[in-house]
C-alpha positions as CSV (number, residue, x, y, z in Angstrom):
1,M,163.1,118.2,117.1
2,D,162.3,119.8,120.5
3,E,161.5,117.1,123.0
4,R,160.9,119.3,126.1
5,P,156.9,119.3,125.6
6,L,157.2,115.5,125.5
7,R,159.3,115.4,128.4
8,S,156.9,117.5,130.5
9,L,153.9,115.5,129.4
10,G,155.9,112.3,130.3
11,K,155.9,113.5,134.0
12,S,152.1,113.8,133.9
13,Y,151.1,110.3,131.9
14,P,153.1,107.2,131.4
15,R,154.5,107.1,127.9
16,E,151.7,104.7,126.8
17,V,149.0,107.1,127.8
18,G,148.5,109.5,124.6
19,P,145.6,111.9,124.0
20,D,143.4,109.0,122.5
21,M,143.5,107.2,125.7
22,V,142.8,110.2,127.8
23,A,139.9,111.0,125.4
24,G,138.8,107.4,125.8
25,L,138.8,107.5,129.6
26,T,136.9,110.9,129.5
27,Q,134.2,109.5,127.2
28,F,134.0,106.4,129.6
29,V,133.6,108.6,132.5
30,E,130.9,110.7,130.8
31,D,129.0,107.5,129.6
32,I,129.0,106.2,133.5
33,R,127.8,109.4,134.6
34,R,125.1,109.3,132.0
35,L,123.9,105.8,132.8
36,S,124.0,106.4,136.5
37,G,122.1,109.6,136.0
38,D,119.4,107.6,133.8
39,F,119.3,104.9,136.6
40,I,118.7,107.4,139.3
41,G,116.1,109.1,137.3
42,I,114.2,105.9,136.6
43,H,114.0,105.0,140.1
44,L,112.9,108.5,141.2
45,G,110.2,108.3,138.5
46,D,109.2,104.8,139.9
47,A,108.8,106.2,143.2
48,E,106.7,109.1,142.2
49,W,104.2,106.8,140.4
50,R,103.7,104.7,143.5
């Protein structure tokens, strides 16, 4: 078994961090962006109505 790809990945991420955690973190960031975008959009909408 060739371990070179694993070693190169190990330099970028701690061993505990796998593709699932990276995907989870990416999804988390996307959720935050979506929520903050909705929040800002709602407040801009309120300002237009007043």
